[in-house]
A tleap script that builds the chain and sets N, CA, C and O, in Angstrom:
source leaprc.protein.ff14SB
mol = sequence {
  NMET TYR SER TYR LEU ASP PRO SER ARG ALA
  GLN GLU PHE ALA MET ASP LYS ALA GLN MET
  LEU THR LEU ALA GLU THR PHE GLU SER SER
  LEU THR ASN ASP LEU GLN ALA LEU GLN ASP
  ALA LEU GLY HIE PRO ASP PRO ASP PRO LEU
  ARG ARG LEU LEU HIE SER LEU LYS GLY TYR
  VAL THR PHE LEU SER LYS ASP ASP LEU SER
  ALA GLN VAL ILE GLU LEU GLU SER VAL SER
  ARG GLN HIE GLU LEU ASP LYS VAL ARG ASP
  MET VAL MET LYS VAL LEU PRO SER LEU GLN
  GLN LEU LEU ALA GLU VAL SER ARG TRP LYS
  SER ALA GLU LEU CSER
}
set mol.1.N position { -113.474 -30.932 248.599 }
set mol.1.CA position { -114.892 -30.952 248.350 }
set mol.1.C position { -115.201 -31.102 246.857 }
set mol.1.O position { -116.070 -31.883 246.469 }
set mol.2.N position { -114.477 -30.339 246.022 }
set mol.2.CA position { -114.661 -30.424 244.577 }
set mol.2.C position { -113.343 -30.832 243.926 }
set mol.2.O position { -112.266 -30.405 244.343 }
set mol.3.N position { -113.452 -31.660 242.906 }
set mol.3.CA position { -112.254 -32.102 242.187 }
set mol.3.C position { -111.786 -31.077 241.162 }
set mol.3.O position { -110.585 -30.916 240.949 }
set mol.4.N position { -112.732 -30.382 240.525 }
set mol.4.CA position { -112.386 -29.484 239.425 }
set mol.4.C position { -112.865 -28.043 239.609 }
set mol.4.O position { -112.306 -27.122 239.013 }
set mol.5.N position { -113.875 -27.850 240.416 }
set mol.5.CA position { -114.460 -26.529 240.612 }
set mol.5.C position { -113.711 -25.741 241.677 }
set mol.5.O position { -113.378 -26.262 242.741 }
set mol.6.N position { -113.453 -24.476 241.367 }
set mol.6.CA position { -112.871 -23.551 242.339 }
set mol.6.C position { -113.647 -22.238 242.250 }
set mol.6.O position { -113.263 -21.335 241.506 }
set mol.7.N position { -114.750 -22.132 243.016 }
set mol.7.CA position { -115.576 -20.935 242.932 }
set mol.7.C position { -114.843 -19.653 243.319 }
set mol.7.O position { -115.235 -18.567 242.892 }
set mol.8.N position { -113.802 -19.763 244.108 }
set mol.8.CA position { -113.079 -18.557 244.529 }
set mol.8.C position { -112.427 -17.838 243.348 }
set mol.8.O position { -112.171 -16.636 243.423 }
set mol.9.N position { -112.163 -18.548 242.280 }
set mol.9.CA position { -111.546 -17.920 241.097 }
set mol.9.C position { -112.463 -16.888 240.465 }
set mol.9.O position { -111.992 -15.937 239.841 }
set mol.10.N position { -113.763 -17.067 240.620 }
set mol.10.CA position { -114.720 -16.151 239.993 }
set mol.10.C position { -114.986 -14.917 240.837 }
set mol.10.O position { -115.663 -13.995 240.381 }
set mol.11.N position { -114.477 -14.881 242.038 }
set mol.11.CA position { -114.769 -13.760 242.930 }
set mol.11.C position { -114.241 -12.431 242.397 }
set mol.11.O position { -114.771 -11.376 242.744 }
set mol.12.N position { -113.217 -12.467 241.570 }
set mol.12.CA position { -112.734 -11.210 241.007 }
set mol.12.C position { -113.652 -10.679 239.911 }
set mol.12.O position { -113.522 -9.528 239.495 }
set mol.13.N position { -114.588 -11.521 239.438 }
set mol.13.CA position { -115.527 -11.113 238.392 }
set mol.13.C position { -116.928 -10.867 238.936 }
set mol.13.O position { -117.736 -10.192 238.298 }
set mol.14.N position { -117.215 -11.411 240.112 }
set mol.14.CA position { -118.536 -11.281 240.710 }
set mol.14.C position { -118.402 -10.563 242.048 }
set mol.14.O position { -117.620 -10.973 242.906 }
set mol.15.N position { -119.160 -9.504 242.217 }
set mol.15.CA position { -119.039 -8.674 243.418 }
set mol.15.C position { -119.851 -9.201 244.595 }
set mol.15.O position { -119.528 -8.910 245.747 }
set mol.16.N position { -120.903 -9.976 244.320 }
set mol.16.CA position { -121.745 -10.470 245.404 }
set mol.16.C position { -122.310 -11.833 245.032 }
set mol.16.O position { -122.042 -12.351 243.948 }
set mol.17.N position { -123.093 -12.406 245.935 }
set mol.17.CA position { -123.641 -13.744 245.731 }
set mol.17.C position { -124.537 -13.802 244.494 }
set mol.17.O position { -124.491 -14.777 243.744 }
set mol.18.N position { -125.338 -12.784 244.276 }
set mol.18.CA position { -126.235 -12.765 243.118 }
set mol.18.C position { -125.446 -12.799 241.804 }
set mol.18.O position { -125.802 -13.532 240.881 }
set mol.19.N position { -124.388 -12.012 241.726 }
set mol.19.CA position { -123.562 -12.018 240.517 }
set mol.19.C position { -122.848 -13.358 240.357 }
set mol.19.O position { -122.688 -13.858 239.244 }
set mol.20.N position { -122.425 -13.925 241.469 }
set mol.20.CA position { -121.750 -15.226 241.428 }
set mol.20.C position { -122.703 -16.299 240.893 }
set mol.20.O position { -122.311 -17.138 240.082 }
set mol.21.N position { -123.944 -16.266 241.349 }
set mol.21.CA position { -124.927 -17.239 240.871 }
set mol.21.C position { -125.255 -17.026 239.396 }
set mol.21.O position { -125.443 -17.989 238.653 }
set mol.22.N position { -125.321 -15.778 238.979 }
set mol.22.CA position { -125.550 -15.479 237.562 }
set mol.22.C position { -124.388 -15.995 236.717 }
set mol.22.O position { -124.595 -16.588 235.658 }
set mol.23.N position { -123.179 -15.767 237.187 }
set mol.23.CA position { -121.997 -16.270 236.486 }
set mol.23.C position { -122.044 -17.795 236.407 }
set mol.23.O position { -121.755 -18.372 235.359 }
set mol.24.N position { -122.407 -18.445 237.507 }
set mol.24.CA position { -122.487 -19.912 237.523 }
set mol.24.C position { -123.559 -20.418 236.565 }
set mol.24.O position { -123.356 -21.430 235.895 }
set mol.25.N position { -124.687 -19.734 236.489 }
set mol.25.CA position { -125.747 -20.133 235.562 }
set mol.25.C position { -125.290 -20.002 234.113 }
set mol.25.O position { -125.529 -20.889 233.293 }
set mol.26.N position { -124.640 -18.900 233.814 }
set mol.26.CA position { -124.121 -18.687 232.459 }
set mol.26.C position { -123.075 -19.744 232.127 }
set mol.26.O position { -123.079 -20.317 231.038 }
set mol.27.N position { -122.190 -19.991 233.071 }
set mol.27.CA position { -121.150 -20.995 232.909 }
set mol.27.C position { -121.775 -22.361 232.647 }
set mol.27.O position { -121.382 -23.071 231.722 }
set mol.28.N position { -122.749 -22.714 233.471 }
set mol.28.CA position { -123.416 -24.015 233.354 }
set mol.28.C position { -124.094 -24.162 231.989 }
set mol.28.O position { -123.977 -25.206 231.348 }
set mol.29.N position { -124.790 -23.138 231.553 }
set mol.29.CA position { -125.458 -23.178 230.257 }
set mol.29.C position { -124.453 -23.294 229.112 }
set mol.29.O position { -124.628 -24.099 228.197 }
set mol.30.N position { -123.407 -22.486 229.177 }
set mol.30.CA position { -122.386 -22.511 228.123 }
set mol.30.C position { -121.684 -23.857 228.063 }
set mol.30.O position { -121.492 -24.417 226.983 }
set mol.31.N position { -121.302 -24.375 229.224 }
set mol.31.CA position { -120.581 -25.646 229.237 }
set mol.31.C position { -121.478 -26.793 228.779 }
set mol.31.O position { -121.014 -27.696 228.082 }
set mol.32.N position { -122.743 -26.772 229.155 }
set mol.32.CA position { -123.678 -27.802 228.692 }
set mol.32.C position { -123.725 -27.811 227.166 }
set mol.32.O position { -123.597 -28.862 226.537 }
set mol.33.N position { -123.908 -26.637 226.583 }
set mol.33.CA position { -123.972 -26.531 225.117 }
set mol.33.C position { -122.651 -26.913 224.468 }
set mol.33.O position { -122.628 -27.621 223.460 }
set mol.34.N position { -121.558 -26.446 225.042 }
set mol.34.CA position { -120.248 -26.691 224.439 }
set mol.34.C position { -119.801 -28.150 224.566 }
set mol.34.O position { -119.075 -28.647 223.704 }
set mol.35.N position { -120.217 -28.830 225.613 }
set mol.35.CA position { -119.867 -30.251 225.725 }
set mol.35.C position { -120.526 -31.052 224.604 }
set mol.35.O position { -119.908 -31.946 224.027 }
set mol.36.N position { -121.773 -30.729 224.301 }
set mol.36.CA position { -122.446 -31.402 223.192 }
set mol.36.C position { -121.780 -31.035 221.870 }
set mol.36.O position { -121.533 -31.902 221.032 }
set mol.37.N position { -121.496 -29.769 221.688 }
set mol.37.CA position { -120.848 -29.314 220.455 }
set mol.37.C position { -119.458 -29.925 220.315 }
set mol.37.O position { -119.020 -30.235 219.207 }
set mol.38.N position { -118.779 -30.095 221.422 }
set mol.38.CA position { -117.441 -30.696 221.402 }
set mol.38.C position { -117.513 -32.141 220.911 }
set mol.38.O position { -116.698 -32.565 220.092 }
set mol.39.N position { -118.473 -32.878 221.405 }
set mol.39.CA position { -118.631 -34.258 220.950 }
set mol.39.C position { -118.985 -34.314 219.469 }
set mol.39.O position { -118.516 -35.190 218.742 }
set mol.40.N position { -119.815 -33.375 219.029 }
set mol.40.CA position { -120.166 -33.317 217.606 }
set mol.40.C position { -118.947 -32.954 216.754 }
set mol.40.O position { -118.743 -33.527 215.684 }
set mol.41.N position { -118.145 -32.011 217.225 }
set mol.41.CA position { -116.981 -31.541 216.470 }
set mol.41.C position { -115.897 -32.605 216.356 }
set mol.41.O position { -115.118 -32.597 215.403 }
set mol.42.N position { -115.842 -33.510 217.311 }
set mol.42.CA position { -114.827 -34.569 217.254 }
set mol.42.C position { -114.970 -35.432 216.002 }
set mol.42.O position { -113.975 -35.922 215.469 }
set mol.43.N position { -116.186 -35.616 215.538 }
set mol.43.CA position { -116.412 -36.437 214.364 }
set mol.43.C position { -116.404 -35.671 213.052 }
set mol.43.O position { -116.570 -36.263 211.985 }
set mol.44.N position { -116.216 -34.385 213.122 }
set mol.44.CA position { -116.251 -33.541 211.928 }
set mol.44.C position { -114.874 -33.555 211.257 }
set mol.44.O position { -113.860 -33.393 211.935 }
set mol.45.N position { -114.825 -33.746 209.943 }
set mol.45.CA position { -113.524 -33.771 209.252 }
set mol.45.C position { -112.813 -32.421 209.208 }
set mol.45.O position { -111.588 -32.370 209.104 }
set mol.46.N position { -113.568 -31.335 209.286 }
set mol.46.CA position { -112.990 -29.987 209.272 }
set mol.46.C position { -112.584 -29.624 210.712 }
set mol.46.O position { -113.435 -29.612 211.601 }
set mol.47.N position { -111.311 -29.333 210.948 }
set mol.47.CA position { -110.855 -29.042 212.311 }
set mol.47.C position { -111.251 -27.654 212.834 }
set mol.47.O position { -111.126 -27.395 214.030 }
set mol.48.N position { -111.723 -26.767 211.964 }
set mol.48.CA position { -112.020 -25.400 212.401 }
set mol.48.C position { -113.111 -25.303 213.470 }
set mol.48.O position { -112.945 -24.545 214.425 }
set mol.49.N position { -114.222 -26.040 213.347 }
set mol.49.CA position { -115.223 -25.954 214.422 }
set mol.49.C position { -114.656 -26.397 215.781 }
set mol.49.O position { -114.987 -25.811 216.813 }
set mol.50.N position { -113.823 -27.406 215.777 }
set mol.50.CA position { -113.209 -27.881 217.009 }
set mol.50.C position { -112.266 -26.822 217.577 }
set mol.50.O position { -112.264 -26.573 218.782 }
set mol.51.N position { -111.478 -26.209 216.726 }
set mol.51.CA position { -110.559 -25.148 217.176 }
set mol.51.C position { -111.320 -23.965 217.781 }
set mol.51.O position { -110.947 -23.450 218.835 }
set mol.52.N position { -112.376 -23.549 217.112 }
set mol.52.CA position { -113.170 -22.419 217.623 }
set mol.52.C position { -113.802 -22.761 218.971 }
set mol.52.O position { -113.837 -21.930 219.878 }
set mol.53.N position { -114.288 -23.960 219.088 }
set mol.53.CA position { -114.913 -24.402 220.333 }
set mol.53.C position { -113.895 -24.469 221.467 }
set mol.53.O position { -114.185 -24.051 222.587 }
set mol.54.N position { -112.718 -24.987 221.185 }
set mol.54.CA position { -111.671 -25.057 222.209 }
set mol.54.C position { -111.217 -23.656 222.620 }
set mol.54.O position { -110.892 -23.419 223.783 }
set mol.55.N position { -111.198 -22.747 221.675 }
set mol.55.CA position { -110.855 -21.352 221.998 }
set mol.55.C position { -111.908 -20.754 222.938 }
set mol.55.O position { -111.578 -20.056 223.897 }
set mol.56.N position { -113.149 -21.035 222.651 }
set mol.56.CA position { -114.237 -20.554 223.505 }
set mol.56.C position { -114.132 -21.150 224.912 }
set mol.56.O position { -114.254 -20.432 225.904 }
set mol.57.N position { -113.908 -22.450 224.993 }
set mol.57.CA position { -113.761 -23.114 226.299 }
set mol.57.C position { -112.609 -22.503 227.092 }
set mol.57.O position { -112.727 -22.260 228.293 }
set mol.58.N position { -111.513 -22.263 226.415 }
set mol.58.CA position { -110.360 -21.662 227.092 }
set mol.58.C position { -110.732 -20.298 227.666 }
set mol.58.O position { -110.215 -19.892 228.707 }
set mol.59.N position { -111.607 -19.614 226.999 }
set mol.59.CA position { -111.988 -18.283 227.423 }
set mol.59.C position { -112.809 -18.229 228.691 }
set mol.59.O position { -112.770 -17.223 229.401 }
set mol.60.N position { -113.556 -19.287 229.001 }
set mol.60.CA position { -114.396 -19.196 230.200 }
set mol.60.C position { -114.218 -20.316 231.221 }
set mol.60.O position { -114.550 -20.123 232.391 }
set mol.61.N position { -113.716 -21.458 230.828 }
set mol.61.CA position { -113.565 -22.559 231.791 }
set mol.61.C position { -112.624 -22.169 232.930 }
set mol.61.O position { -112.796 -22.612 234.066 }
set mol.62.N position { -111.652 -21.354 232.624 }
set mol.62.CA position { -110.678 -20.955 233.642 }
set mol.62.C position { -111.285 -20.080 234.742 }
set mol.62.O position { -110.670 -19.912 235.795 }
set mol.63.N position { -112.482 -19.518 234.519 }
set mol.63.CA position { -113.120 -18.684 235.542 }
set mol.63.C position { -113.537 -19.474 236.770 }
set mol.63.O position { -113.559 -18.933 237.875 }
set mol.64.N position { -113.868 -20.748 236.592 }
set mol.64.CA position { -114.377 -21.530 237.718 }
set mol.64.C position { -113.638 -22.840 237.945 }
set mol.64.O position { -114.000 -23.592 238.850 }
set mol.65.N position { -112.630 -23.132 237.162 }
set mol.65.CA position { -111.960 -24.418 237.338 }
set mol.65.C position { -110.631 -24.268 238.070 }
set mol.65.O position { -110.005 -23.208 238.062 }
set mol.66.N position { -110.232 -25.346 238.691 }
set mol.66.CA position { -108.946 -25.370 239.384 }
set mol.66.C position { -107.811 -25.288 238.364 }
set mol.66.O position { -108.002 -25.528 237.171 }
set mol.67.N position { -106.642 -24.946 238.862 }
set mol.67.CA position { -105.482 -24.703 238.000 }
set mol.67.C position { -105.161 -25.855 237.057 }
set mol.67.O position { -104.863 -25.624 235.885 }
set mol.68.N position { -105.216 -27.098 237.551 }
set mol.68.CA position { -104.813 -28.216 236.696 }
set mol.68.C position { -105.751 -28.389 235.501 }
set mol.68.O position { -105.286 -28.644 234.391 }
set mol.69.N position { -107.051 -28.255 235.707 }
set mol.69.CA position { -107.986 -28.354 234.584 }
set mol.69.C position { -107.847 -27.140 233.666 }
set mol.69.O position { -107.902 -27.275 232.444 }
set mol.70.N position { -107.672 -25.988 234.235 }
set mol.70.CA position { -107.456 -24.781 233.424 }
set mol.70.C position { -106.241 -24.960 232.515 }
set mol.70.O position { -106.285 -24.633 231.329 }
set mol.71.N position { -105.172 -25.478 233.082 }
set mol.71.CA position { -103.944 -25.696 232.303 }
set mol.71.C position { -104.175 -26.699 231.173 }
set mol.71.O position { -103.647 -26.530 230.074 }
set mol.72.N position { -104.951 -27.728 231.438 }
set mol.72.CA position { -105.238 -28.725 230.395 }
set mol.72.C position { -106.017 -28.096 229.240 }
set mol.72.O position { -105.726 -28.354 228.072 }
set mol.73.N position { -107.002 -27.277 229.575 }
set mol.73.CA position { -107.813 -26.643 228.539 }
set mol.73.C position { -106.972 -25.647 227.736 }
set mol.73.O position { -107.106 -25.564 226.515 }
set mol.74.N position { -106.123 -24.905 228.408 }
set mol.74.CA position { -105.243 -23.954 227.715 }
set mol.74.C position { -104.284 -24.696 226.793 }
set mol.74.O position { -104.073 -24.281 225.654 }
set mol.75.N position { -103.710 -25.775 227.270 }
set mol.75.CA position { -102.800 -26.572 226.430 }
set mol.75.C position { -103.543 -27.165 225.240 }
set mol.75.O position { -103.033 -27.161 224.119 }
set mol.76.N position { -104.720 -27.663 225.477 }
set mol.76.CA position { -105.521 -28.257 224.418 }
set mol.76.C position { -105.811 -27.248 223.313 }
set mol.76.O position { -105.694 -27.558 222.127 }
set mol.77.N position { -106.186 -26.051 223.711 }
set mol.77.CA position { -106.453 -25.011 222.712 }
set mol.77.C position { -105.181 -24.663 221.947 }
set mol.77.O position { -105.229 -24.427 220.740 }
set mol.78.N position { -104.061 -24.631 222.630 }
set mol.78.CA position { -102.784 -24.329 221.985 }
set mol.78.C position { -102.413 -25.402 220.963 }
set mol.78.O position { -102.000 -25.088 219.847 }
set mol.79.N position { -102.559 -26.646 221.344 }
set mol.79.CA position { -102.244 -27.761 220.431 }
set mol.79.C position { -103.186 -27.728 219.229 }
set mol.79.O position { -102.782 -28.077 218.120 }
set mol.80.N position { -104.426 -27.316 219.435 }
set mol.80.CA position { -105.384 -27.288 218.325 }
set mol.80.C position { -104.960 -26.308 217.235 }
set mol.80.O position { -105.318 -26.478 216.070 }
set mol.81.N position { -104.198 -25.287 217.612 }
set mol.81.CA position { -103.728 -24.315 216.622 }
set mol.81.C position { -102.539 -24.841 215.824 }
set mol.81.O position { -102.136 -24.223 214.838 }
set mol.82.N position { -101.973 -25.973 216.238 }
set mol.82.CA position { -100.811 -26.538 215.552 }
set mol.82.C position { -101.210 -27.548 214.477 }
set mol.82.O position { -100.356 -28.216 213.893 }
set mol.83.N position { -102.494 -27.650 214.226 }
set mol.83.CA position { -103.013 -28.491 213.141 }
set mol.83.C position { -102.694 -29.975 213.320 }
set mol.83.O position { -102.477 -30.682 212.337 }
set mol.84.N position { -102.663 -30.449 214.559 }
set mol.84.CA position { -102.465 -31.873 214.838 }
set mol.84.C position { -103.799 -32.446 215.305 }
set mol.84.O position { -103.991 -32.703 216.493 }
set mol.85.N position { -104.711 -32.642 214.368 }
set mol.85.CA position { -106.083 -32.987 214.682 }
set mol.85.C position { -106.200 -34.303 215.453 }
set mol.85.O position { -106.986 -34.385 216.396 }
set mol.86.N position { -105.450 -35.319 215.083 }
set mol.86.CA position { -105.532 -36.595 215.797 }
set mol.86.C position { -105.091 -36.444 217.248 }
set mol.86.O position { -105.706 -37.008 218.153 }
set mol.87.N position { -104.026 -35.680 217.464 }
set mol.87.CA position { -103.544 -35.437 218.825 }
set mol.87.C position { -104.584 -34.660 219.618 }
set mol.87.O position { -104.823 -34.954 220.790 }
set mol.88.N position { -105.199 -33.674 218.988 }
set mol.88.CA position { -106.226 -32.866 219.652 }
set mol.88.C position { -107.413 -33.745 220.033 }
set mol.88.O position { -107.932 -33.650 221.145 }
set mol.89.N position { -107.830 -34.584 219.121 }
set mol.89.CA position { -108.968 -35.470 219.423 }
set mol.89.C position { -108.655 -36.378 220.605 }
set mol.89.O position { -109.508 -36.575 221.471 }
set mol.90.N position { -107.456 -36.928 220.655 }
set mol.90.CA position { -107.057 -37.765 221.787 }
set mol.90.C position { -107.065 -36.966 223.089 }
set mol.90.O position { -107.532 -37.451 224.119 }
set mol.91.N position { -106.552 -35.757 223.038 }
set mol.91.CA position { -106.511 -34.907 224.234 }
set mol.91.C position { -107.924 -34.541 224.692 }
set mol.91.O position { -108.203 -34.515 225.890 }
set mol.92.N position { -108.812 -34.260 223.740 }
set mol.92.CA position { -110.197 -33.930 224.084 }
set mol.92.C position { -110.846 -35.117 224.787 }
set mol.92.O position { -111.536 -34.943 225.792 }
set mol.93.N position { -110.632 -36.303 224.272 }
set mol.93.CA position { -111.232 -37.489 224.881 }
set mol.93.C position { -110.737 -37.682 226.314 }
set mol.93.O position { -111.470 -38.193 227.161 }
set mol.94.N position { -109.505 -37.278 226.586 }
set mol.94.CA position { -108.961 -37.406 227.939 }
set mol.94.C position { -109.511 -36.347 228.886 }
set mol.94.O position { -109.702 -36.623 230.070 }
set mol.95.N position { -109.766 -35.149 228.391 }
set mol.95.CA position { -110.233 -34.060 229.252 }
set mol.95.C position { -111.761 -34.011 229.356 }
set mol.95.O position { -112.298 -33.391 230.274 }
set mol.96.N position { -112.443 -34.642 228.449 }
set mol.96.CA position { -113.904 -34.611 228.423 }
set mol.96.C position { -114.540 -35.059 229.745 }
set mol.96.O position { -115.442 -34.376 230.229 }
set mol.97.N position { -114.113 -36.169 230.346 }
set mol.97.CA position { -114.713 -36.561 231.633 }
set mol.97.C position { -114.510 -35.504 232.729 }
set mol.97.O position { -115.384 -35.316 233.574 }
set mol.98.N position { -113.383 -34.828 232.716 }
set mol.98.CA position { -113.133 -33.771 233.707 }
set mol.98.C position { -114.073 -32.590 233.490 }
set mol.98.O position { -114.577 -32.011 234.453 }
set mol.99.N position { -114.307 -32.236 232.245 }
set mol.99.CA position { -115.238 -31.144 231.947 }
set mol.99.C position { -116.666 -31.521 232.328 }
set mol.99.O position { -117.423 -30.685 232.823 }
set mol.100.N position { -117.030 -32.774 232.098 }
set mol.100.CA position { -118.357 -33.233 232.494 }
set mol.100.C position { -118.506 -33.208 234.013 }
set mol.100.O position { -119.555 -32.839 234.541 }
set mol.101.N position { -117.445 -33.603 234.703 }
set mol.101.CA position { -117.472 -33.557 236.168 }
set mol.101.C position { -117.526 -32.106 236.658 }
set mol.101.O position { -118.229 -31.808 237.623 }
set mol.102.N position { -116.806 -31.223 236.015 }
set mol.102.CA position { -116.860 -29.803 236.360 }
set mol.102.C position { -118.290 -29.283 236.237 }
set mol.102.O position { -118.762 -28.552 237.108 }
set mol.103.N position { -118.969 -29.652 235.176 }
set mol.103.CA position { -120.354 -29.231 234.980 }
set mol.103.C position { -121.223 -29.726 236.136 }
set mol.103.O position { -122.039 -28.970 236.664 }
set mol.104.N position { -121.056 -30.970 236.527 }
set mol.104.CA position { -121.832 -31.518 237.643 }
set mol.104.C position { -121.509 -30.779 238.944 }
set mol.104.O position { -122.400 -30.524 239.754 }
set mol.105.N position { -120.246 -30.440 239.140 }
set mol.105.CA position { -119.842 -29.740 240.358 }
set mol.105.C position { -120.403 -28.320 240.395 }
set mol.105.O position { -120.797 -27.837 241.457 }
set mol.106.N position { -120.440 -27.655 239.254 }
set mol.106.CA position { -121.023 -26.313 239.195 }
set mol.106.C position { -122.501 -26.386 239.555 }
set mol.106.O position { -122.999 -25.555 240.315 }
set mol.107.N position { -123.187 -27.357 239.024 }
set mol.107.CA position { -124.604 -27.525 239.315 }
set mol.107.C position { -124.832 -27.800 240.800 }
set mol.107.O position { -125.739 -27.237 241.412 }
set mol.108.N position { -124.008 -28.663 241.367 }
set mol.108.CA position { -124.114 -28.993 242.790 }
set mol.108.C position { -123.810 -27.770 243.655 }
set mol.108.O position { -124.511 -27.510 244.633 }
set mol.109.N position { -122.767 -27.021 243.296 }
set mol.109.CA position { -122.393 -25.828 244.040 }
set mol.109.C position { -123.514 -24.788 243.984 }
set mol.109.O position { -123.875 -24.185 244.994 }
set mol.110.N position { -124.052 -24.596 242.783 }
set mol.110.CA position { -125.112 -23.606 242.601 }
set mol.110.C position { -126.335 -23.971 243.435 }
set mol.110.O position { -126.938 -23.102 244.065 }
set mol.111.N position { -126.701 -25.235 243.444 }
set mol.111.CA position { -127.845 -25.691 244.256 }
set mol.111.C position { -127.600 -25.449 245.733 }
set mol.111.O position { -128.508 -25.033 246.453 }
set mol.112.N position { -126.387 -25.702 246.190 }
set mol.112.CA position { -126.051 -25.480 247.600 }
set mol.112.C position { -126.117 -23.994 247.952 }
set mol.112.O position { -126.534 -23.634 249.053 }
set mol.113.N position { -125.714 -23.147 247.038 }
set mol.113.CA position { -125.741 -21.702 247.282 }
set mol.113.C position { -127.172 -21.161 247.312 }
set mol.113.O position { -127.454 -20.185 248.007 }
set mol.114.N position { -128.053 -21.783 246.571 }
set mol.114.CA position { -129.440 -21.325 246.526 }
set mol.114.C position { -130.254 -21.780 247.727 }
set mol.114.O position { -131.306 -21.210 248.016 }
set mol.115.N position { -129.780 -22.795 248.426 }
set mol.115.CA position { -130.555 -23.288 249.580 }
set mol.115.C position { -130.182 -22.619 250.876 }
set mol.115.O position { -130.751 -22.936 251.920 }
savepdb mol mol.pdb
quit
């Protein structure tokens, strides 16, 4: 049904449907903001904003994403700490469409849960 979203992963953090929807709303808002910030950080010569953003993504994307996307985000954050900015930028460009799709899937899932 979903390529990147796994709502069952959040069940250990949300006790009921209301908490799950709140978590999804927070996730959706954070990811929307961070996707824009990620695109902005890609063009920034200072790698620190990109590293901080990837650290933040690693901290919450894993709550609702399937294992393969979670692993990509974790690896990306790890590589960003190795000061290989060109490699990180290439990796971000590869994972960006998956994160955008995850955002769309969260929105679709949330709408289905509300109806």
